[in-house]
N, C-alpha and C positions, 0 to 999 in steps of 0.2 A: 120494486123496479123489476119488471120482467124483460129480459134481454134474450131473445131467440131461444126461449125455453128454459133459461136459468133465471131464478128469482134471487134478488138481493134485498134483504130486509135491513132497514136502517133504524137506529135509535136503541136497539136492544144491546148491541155490542159493536165494537170497532172492527172493521174489516182490515185485515193485514194483506196487502198486495205484495207478493214476492216478485222481485225484479229478475228477469231472465234475459240477459243481453247476449244475443247470438251475433256478436260483432267482434272484430279484431282490435277495436280501438276505443271502447267505452272507458270512461275515466277511472272506474274502480276495478272492473272485472273483465276488461277487454281481452278477448282471446281465450278466456277460460272455458267458454261453452259454445265455441264456434262449431264444434263437432255435434251433429244432431243427436246422436245417442247419448252423449254426455249431457247435453242440454235437457233432454227428456228426463234423464236420471236425476238431475239437479231439481227440476220442477217437481218431480214426485217427492223428493226429499223435503222440499219446502212445504208441500202440502202436509206431509207427515209432521212437520214442525209447527204447523198452525196456520199456514197461509190459507186465506179464504178466496183469494184471487191470484192469478198469475198474469204478469204483464210481459209480453214477448216483443222484443225490439230488434230490428235488423239494421238500424242505422244509428250511429252514435250521435247524441245531441250535447256532448260535452263542449265546454267553451273552446272555440276555434275549429270545431269539427266541420268537415266539408261534406256536402250531400253525396250519396251513392246512387247509381242508376236503379230504377225501380226493379229491373230484372234481377240485379244482385240482391236487393232487399228481399224480393220474393223467394229467391233460392235459399235464403237463410231462414226465413220465418215459416213458410208454408209447410215444409216437411215436419217441423217441430210441432206446429199447431195441429196438423193432421194426426200425428202420433199421440199427442196429449189429449185430444178430444175424446178418445175412447178409453183413456187410461186414468184420468182424474175426474172427480166429480165437481170441482170448483169452476166458476166461470173463467174464461180465458179472454185476455185483452190483448189487442195488437197495438203496439206503440208506433204509429206512423201518421204522417200528414199527407200521404199520397192516396188518392181515391182508388187507383187500380190495385194498390197493395192491400188496402182495406177490404175491397170487394173479394179478392182471392182469399184473404185470411178468414173472412167471415164465411165464405163458402167452404173453407177447409175445417171450420168448426169453432172459430172465435165467436165471442158474444158481445164484446165491446170494442170501441176504437178509442185509444188514448192519443188525442191530437194536440201536440204541443203548440200548434198555431191556432187552435180554437176555430177550425174550419176556414182559416184565412189562407192557408198554404196551397190549397187546391180547390178551385171553384166547384168541382164535382163532388167533393167529399160529403157535403150536407145531403145531397140527393142519394148517395150510396147508403149512408147511415139510415136515412128515413125509409128507403125502399127495403132494406134488409132488416128493419125493425131492431136495430142494434142499439145498445147503450153508447153514450159518447161522453168522454171527459174533455171539457173545454179548459185548456190551460193558458195562462197569460205568459207572454214572452215579449220582451222589448228587443227588437232587432231579430237577428237570426243566430243560431249557434255559433257561426263563424265570427259575428261582430258583437254579440250581446254584452260581453264583458269589457269592451273597449272603454266606454265612458257612459255607463247607465246614469240617467238623471230623471228625477221626479220632483215636482213641487210638493205633492203630498202623495206618497207612494201608495198608501192604503186606499184613499179616495179615488185616485186615478185608476188603480187596478180594479176596484169594485165596479166603477162605472164602465170600464172597458168590458169586463166579464158580463155585466148586465146587458150590454149591447150585443155581445156574442150569443148570449142565451136567447135574446129576442130574435136574432137572425136564425138560430137553430130552430126555434119553434115556428117561425114564419116559413121555414123551408120544409116543414112537415115532420120534424122530429118530435116525438111525443114528449110533452113536458116532464113526465115522470121518468124519462130515460136519459136525463141530462145531469151530469156531475160537474162541479166547478172546482178549479185548482188555481190558486193565486200564483203558482210558478216560482216557488222558492229557488233561488240560484240562477234563474233564467233572465239575465239582464237586470241584476240587482247587486248592489254592494253588500258587504257584511252588515252595515247599518240598516240598509233597506230590508234585508232578510229578518233581522231582529225586530224591526218595527212592524213588519207584517205579522210575525208571531205574537208580539205583544198585543196587537189589535185584531187578533184573529176573529173575535166575536163579530166584527163589522161585516164579515163575509156571509154570516148567517142571513143577512138581509136579502141575499139573492134568492132565498127560498129553495135552494138545491142542496143535495148531499155534497159535502166538501172533502176533497182529497188533499193531503199534504205530503210532500216528498222532500224530506230533509236528509235522507240517508247518506252519511259519509261526506257531505258536501263541504266545499272549501270554507264557508263561513264558520263551520264548526272547528275546522283546523286553525283558522285565524284566531278565534276566541280562546281556544285551548292551547294554541301553539303546538299542534300535534300533526304528524303525517297522516296520510290517507288510511293506513292500516291500523291506526290507533284512535279512530273516531267513533268507536262503538258506543261508549258510555255517553258521549255527547249526543249521538243520534237518539239513544233511548230517552235522554232528558227532554229533547225537543219533541219526541213522540208523545210522552206523557203530558207535557204542557199542551200540545195541540189537541189531544183527546179531551182534556179538561176544558178547553175553550172551543169545542164544537166540531172537531174533525170527525168524519165518519169513516174515512179510509186513510191508512198510512201506507206509503209505498217505500219498501225497504229491501236491503240486501240481506241483513242478518235476521232472518225470520224467527228463529227460536227465541232469542233474547227479547226481541220486540214483541212477539206474541205473548210471552209471559208478562212483560211489563204492561201491555195493553189490557190483558185480562185483569190485572191487579188495579189498574187505573179505572177500568170499567166498573169494578166492584165499588169504587169510591164515588164515581161521578154519574153512573147510570142507575 
């Protein structure tokens, strides 16, 4: 996958995407990296620990989160992306569903767009991604961050998400996005109960039928806390367990906060399964 001059190779090893939230209210690390210099330093540290991508977000998508104006989101992410573009060798992803934010982020040096709405949140997003020859991550969500955890329901969670993602992939390709620049994400924790999340992971192989690289994001999420009866700051081992399982069942990218531990676990799992 070639994204604006950066190449991602899939199948040889698992990519570890380090999470960089430049927000005051993200569920795990909100406020920690709102300062641009501190955010840049953290991104460099994650690369040193083994991150092969960095995902920069300026709007929280935690359950109950409310949208922020595009201008505010831009003021958070663009300076960080611009600073990192010349400082790290790994591809940079911007976590946004707003086309104007994506365009400015890509112009500042980002290579991919991580869209939690899979191009549904902004009618102009597909055109921006296609025009800029960027990679795109299409994620499933039921509802919006504000409403997604109120009463999520599926008749068959895996089949419904797989079909929904297939439709979004088809839309992306019809909009001019190159097929080889599309990544699929079933959206662990986004409009799903604990049972739904576990079922998705158990049947992860089903998403290989999409024919796209697969991203899985389980890091520190509530379902791990529910299963283990642990608070947010004690979900590291549970995260590693889900990452290893996901790699063994077809994940190409894992999106995480704790890069060092996950990178080591991923390399060991790759040695067994790749």
